[in-house]
N, C-alpha and C positions, 0 to 999 in steps of 0.2 A: 819558401816552398812554391810560390806562384812563379816567381822568376825563374826557378829551376824547371818548372813544369813548362813554361813557354819556351825556354831554351831547348828542352828535350824535344818538344813537338817540332820546333824549327830544325832541329838536326835531322829528324827522320822525314820531315816535309821537303825541306829545301836542299839540305846536303845530299841525301840520297838521290834527288832529282838532278842535282848538278854533276853527279859523278858520271854521267854518260858523256857530257862535253869533255870532262877531264880525261876520260878514257880515249876519247878521239884525239885529243892533242898528244897523249902520251904514245899511243901506237902509231902515230904518224912518224915517229923517229926511233922508237924502242920497239923490237919485234913483239908481237902481241902475247904469246905464251909466255915470253920472258917478263913482259910488263905484269902480267896477272901473277905470275910465280913469285916475283920479288915483292909485289905489293902484299900478297897474303903471308909470305914469309916473315916479313918485318912485322906485320900486324899480329900474327899468330905468335911469334917469338915474344913480343912484349906482353901480350895477353897471358901466355903461358908463365912467364916470370912473375906476373902480378898474382896469378892463381897459386903458384908455388909459394909465394910470399905469404899468402892467406892461409897456407897449410893444406891446399887442395891437391889430390893426386888422382890420376886415372889408372884404371886397371888395364891389363892387356886385352881383355875382351872389349872394353870400351875404345881403346885405340883401334881395334880391328873394324869395329862398326863405324867409327870416325873415318877410317879409310874409304869405306863405301860411300859415305855421305860426302866426304870431300871429292871423290870421283864424280858424283852425280852434281853436286852443287858447283864446284870450282873448276875441275878439269874440263868437263863437258858444258856446264852452264856458263861459267865465266870465260872458259877458253874460247868457245864459239863466238861469244859476245865481243870479247876483245879483238879476235880476229875479224869479225864481220865489220867492226866500225872503221876498218880500213876502206870500206867501200860504202857503207850505209850511214846515213846521217845520224846524229845523236838522238834527235827527236824521234825519228822513225824507229830506231832500236828501241827507245824506252817504251813506245806505244806496243811494238811487238812483244816485248818482255811482259808487258801488263796483261797479257793473255794467261799468265800462270794460274791465277785462281780458276779459270775455265778448264785448263788441263787438269788441275787437282780434282775438281768436280767429277770429270769423266773417270779419272783412276779410282777414286773413292767408289764410284758406282761399279766399276769393272770388278774391283776386289771384294764387293758386297759389303763394304764397310758404311755406305751411305747410299740411300735411295735417290732416285731422280723424280722430282715433282714437275708439274707443268711449268712453274716459274723457273726452275733451273734449266730445263730443257730449252725454254725460250732464250734464257741468257746464253746458252751454248750456241744456238743459232745465230743470235745477234753478234757474238763474239766472232764466229766464222764469217760473218758478213763484213765485220770491221777489219778483219784480216785481209779479206778480198779487196776491200776499198783501198787499203794501204799498199799492197802489193801490186795489184792490178789496176788500180785507179790512175787517172791521168794527174801529172803535176807533182808526182814524188820525185821526178828526176830519173835519169837513166844513165848508164855507164857500165864499164867493164866490172863485173863481180857483183852487181846490185841484187840480181836474183838470187844468187848463190849466197850472198850475205844475209838477205832476208830469211832464206831457208835455214841458214846456220842458227840465226837468233831464234827461231821457232823451235829448233832442234834443242837448243840450250834451254829454252823456256819449259819444254817437255821434260828434259832431264832434271831440271830444278823441281818440277812437280813431283817427279819420282822420288827425288830426295826428301821432299817434304812428307810424302805419304809414308816412305821408309822409315824416317826418323821418328815418326809418331809412336812406333812400338820398338824400335831397336834400343838395345841397352847402351845408351850413349851417357856420358857423365851427366849426372843430375844437376849439378851447378852449372847454370848458363855461361858463366865466365870460362869455366874449364871446357865445356862442350863447344863454345866458339873457338878456343885456342886450339883444341885437338883437330877439329874438322879443317880449320884454316891451314894448320901445319901440314896435315895429310894431304890436302888439296894442293899446297904450294909444291911439296915434294913431287907429286905427279905432274903438275904443270911444268917444273924445271926439267924433269926427266923427259917430258915431251918436247920441250924447247930444245934440249940437247940432240934428241933423235932428229928432229927437223932442221938442225944446223942454224938454230937462231943465234947462239953465242957467237959463231963465226961472222954473222952478218951485223953483229952490234958495232955501232960507230959512236963517237962522242956525241951524245944528244945535246940539244940547246937547252937553255935555261927554262924555256917554256915547257918542254917535255919532262925535264926533271922535277920541276915545281908541280906539274900536273900529277906525276907519279907520288911525289911526297904528299899531295892533297889527298889522294885516294887513300894513302896508308893512314894518315893521321885523322882525317875528317871522315872519309868514306867508310873506313873500317873500324878504327878504334873508337872515336868519339860517337859515330852514329850508332854502332852496335851497343855501346854502354848505355846511351840514351835510350835505345829501344828496350832493353831488358829493364831499365829503371822504370819506364813507364808501365811495362807489363806487371810490375809488382804493385802498381797503384790504380791502374785503369783496366777496364775490361779489354779483351783482345779485340773486340768489335771496334771499340773506339780507337785503339792504337792502329788498327788495320786501315784506318782512313787515309793513311799515307799512300796506299795503293791507288787512290783516286788522284792525288795531288802530284806525285812524282813525275808521270808523263807530262802533265801540263807544264811543270817547272823546265823539264828537259827540252820541251818544244820551244818554249819561250826563250831559254837560254841559248839554244842553238840558233835561233833566228836573230836575237839580240847581239850576242857575242861571237857566234861561230859563222855567221854569214849564211846560214842554211835557209833553204827555200821554205816559206810558209805558205803552202798551197791549200786550195779548198778541200781537196781529197784527204790532206793530213788533218785539217781541223775537223772536218766531218768523221774521219776514222777515229779521232781521239774521242769525240762524243759518243760515237756507237760502241766502241770498246769499253769506255767507263760505264756506259748504261749496262753492258753485259756483266761487267765485274759487279755492278750494284745488285743485279738480279741473282747472279750466282752466290754472291756473298751473304745476302740478306734472306735467302730462302733457306729455312731450317731443313736440316737433312737428318733423319734419324739413323744413327750408327748402328752397327751390328752388336755393340755391347750395350745398347739400351739408352745410351747418352745422345743428346742432340749436338750434332757436329756442325760447327760454323766455320767460316773461311780461316785457314791457318796458312795461308799462302805467304811465302816469303818470309818465315820467321828468321831466316838469315838472309839478308838482302844485300844490294849494291852499296 
């Protein structure tokens, strides 16, 4: 049990942090929407087969709501991320995505499902300051598409936050395995449709071994293994403990991007990482009373990279 626990935490800490660099390698040669669509189609198909083998089924209503979540999580959330990593470094992308808990806190407050206390407001302000440091600070690099890429990542983070808030009450499949499979498959269908509309199939050329292996890594490790480990941990540990991956993933992405991807490790990037991590801590650990009387804590990224 101890070995399984260590391996499971390693999966959500290290593997999810490493997916940003794998995305960068994959989209360098494979069109971005096609990359995301194929990744989620393969993972969703395998997980659905496993769920069917276990006797699990999803109703038509559950499939319809899975389509909404799939659009928010994968078409917009992952579609923008995969597109942006053509211009934005993997480390910077990970730090911008890490603002998702901040977006969720804002949405919960807007919908009246959770209040804002002083600690949460401070976390929101610090989070905005961290984004400003990353996007407007010196040393993150410049180039065509950088500002558009950073904006796209933030849009994707906000869309993911909408998906998390929506999925809290939507009639999705109760079993996490089936829920993951249905949303992945719906998201992949939308992504592949978008890829066809934007002509990505026509731009596809024979990718290198690095791009193909990166896509395979995203399918096997980033989606199937890490998702399975995540839900296994949630059955045995509190959501707060499991959610500590939110603090670790950006650091792993930044270090891997620097060590293996040749990405610039600037002062503004390091300071931004500390600032955004602090904001996540404040938002996540500040208890917020929800509208149904229960204490709501961070549920950010219940389906992540």
